[in-house]
N, C-alpha and C positions, 0 to 999 in steps of 0.2 A: 749283868743285860735287866732293866727292868719289863718285866710283863706287858707288852702295853702297847711298848715303841720300837718303832725299826731299827736296828745297828746302823752307828752313823756309817761307814762302807755302803748300807746299802741305799742310805738318803748323795751321800758323796755319789753314788753312781749317775743318780737317780736326774739330783743335781742336773752332771754329767752332758748326762743324754740329753735335758730339757734343749738346755741350755742352746747346747752344739745343733738341735734342730731350732734354734729360735737365732738361732745365726743362715741358719741355711733358710731360713726364711726374707729374711733381713735383707739378705747377698742374692735370692733371684729370685722375690716378686720383683718385677719392674712393670712402672705406668704400661697400659699398653701403647703399641703405637700405629699409630694412622694408615690407612693404605698410599703407595706411591703414588702420585698424581704431577702430570707430568704437567697437566693442562694450566694445572695450582701450583706449580714449580715446588711443590714436597716433596720431599728425596727425605723420610724422615731416617735418625739413624746411618747415614748415607752419604757416605767419597763421591764427586761430582767433578766433574772435568767437561772443558766447553774449549775448541779450538780458538788460541789468539791472533787475532790480525795481523800479520806477515809475519811472524816469528814460525805458525804454523802453515803456511804457505810454504816456506824453504823446506822445516823441520815438522810431517805432520806426526810425530809423536811427540812434543810438547805443547804444551797445550796449561788452562788455568786449572788451577785446581781450587773444592773448596771440601766444609768437613759441616754436613747439616744438626741442628740439635733434633730434638726428638718431638716436639709439635712441629719437623718437615722445613724450617726456616732455616738456609744457606747462608751460612757466614763465612766468610773468603776474606784474606788477607791482601786489599786492591792497590794500596797506599804509604806510602809514609807518614804512620803514625797514624794508620784509619782500616776498619775489619768493618768491611760493609756485613748488612746482616736485613739480609733480606730479601736481597736486590744484587745479582750474582750480574759480576764482572766482566763484559766482552758479553754480553746474551747468556739463551737460554742453557741447559746440561745436557747437552749431549749423550757424556758416559755416567751409570752410575752405578752406585755398590754400597748392596743397605751389611751396615756391617751389623756383628752380633754381641751383646751386651753383656751378654751370661760370659765369654770370654776375657771381659773388662774385672778390674782390681777396685774396690768401695768398700778399705777400710773403714770402715768405726774407727778402728782408734792404731797403733803401732801392733798389737797382735792378733790385729785380723789383718789383716795382709792377704791374700789368696795367689798372689801373683811370687815369686823367689827375690824377688827382691826390695824388700822389708825399707828397710834403710834407704839404697841409691832413692827407692820410691819418694817415699816420706823429706826426701831430703829438696830432689825436682820438686814435689805438686801434688798429692792427692786429690783425693773429689771422694764426695758422696752417690752423685750419679751422673749423668752424661754429661745433664747441661753443665753443671758446678763445670768441672771442669774442663769448658770448651766457656763458658767463660773468663775458668780463670787465664787462659790462656790469652783469650783477648782482651783483657786488661797489661798481659805483658805484651803483646804487639800491637800494644798503640799508643807502642813506646821506640817503636824500633825504622828503622829507617827503612822502605822497599830496597833495594835494588835486584834485578833482574836476575843478578851472579850469585851473589852470595847469601842474600833474606829476603825468600821469594815467599810465594803461598803456596808452597810443598813444603817451605820450612814452620808454615805455621797450622799445615794439619798435622804434621810429625812429631810439633808439640801436644799439639790436641791427643793424638796418638799414646806419645809416651805416657800423659797424664794421666789417662785411662789406661794403662802399661798394657795393650791391649796385645790378647793374648801370646799375654807372660812377660810382652818382652818392650826392657827399651833400649829400642836399639831402633826407633823410628827416623829414616830422614828423607834428602831428597830424594835419591834415587827408589830405595824398596817401597814411598807410597805410587812415585809416578811405576813402578812396574806392578803396584798394586789392584793399580786400575783400569790402567793399558793391557793387562792378561788376565782379569778376573773380571774389568768391568764389562758391565749392557750395555749394548747401544739404547737409547729413548723412543728412536725410531729412523728409519727410512729417510729420514729429509738429515738427520742430526750427523749418521752415515756419509749424503750427500754435502753438507755442507762444511763436513771435518774433513773430503779428501779435497771433493774439486778444486777448490785453490791449487790447490799440491801439485795437478793434473795440468789445470791449466798452465801454470809456472811451467813447470816443462818442458811439457810442448811443446810453451814460445820459443823457452830457452834455448832446447834442442833445434825448435826451424829457424831460429836470429842467429845462432854460433855456433850449433852440432853436437856432439860428440863434450867435447873440455869442458861444456856448462855442466855438463853432469854430473863427469868424475868434483867442478867444482861444488856440486850445489852436493853429495856426495863427501867431502873433506869438510863441507862445512860442518852435516854431521857430526863426522864425526872427534872434533874439535871440543864442540862442541858439548856432547857425551863425555868426551873424555874429562873436558874442563870438573864435571860435574863426582866424576867419577876418582881424578885424581882431590880433589874440592871432601870430598864424602872417608873415601878409604887411607890418605896414604898423606898427605895436607890436612890435618881437619882442621886447622887454627880459619882456613882462608872462609871459611862458609860456616862460623861462630853464626847466630845471630839469638 
């Protein structure tokens, strides 16, 4: 070994440490998010939900969902070959859940995956930023036909989360997206609770008054059939809900 020159192994070790530190910095340094501002309809990196006309009056757990860019603009699949940008269909968000970019996978290359689905994630479509993943899903759904029962707004949000490999998972679908916002979401304000449940209570009260308890049985049967369809298509016959 020549005097004054460090051993090759030491150089390699120093490079590995520096490379690892650089990778960590790339992975964890994100653009700062602005505050959530419901009055301006800005929900940075959030999943948002609002009730649907008629459908939510009969089944209040069903609604319209979207996902937001880092600047807070809402993206939602609102019709065939059409994704809304910063104009949430069916009204202002009533519920929201801000997601953590730290638990997403943004690989710079094939060896840069922080998830356990490297090849599958690459084949599905990876991104280096949050907004890049959402834009890829927008391009994908601009060529999709909307169908409330097979390819809807929940499908779009699930596609975004799978591109992000959010939480290390690539198994996002209509059911767990709906459960995520239903059980973990926050109400925007008291008025949002009122407009989400008041129409349902009116329909329920009017139906029981006019028809009696058979109306209640029919209403619950409708909800169970609807939920059963999505469970069947998501977990049993997956080709039904391919989107």
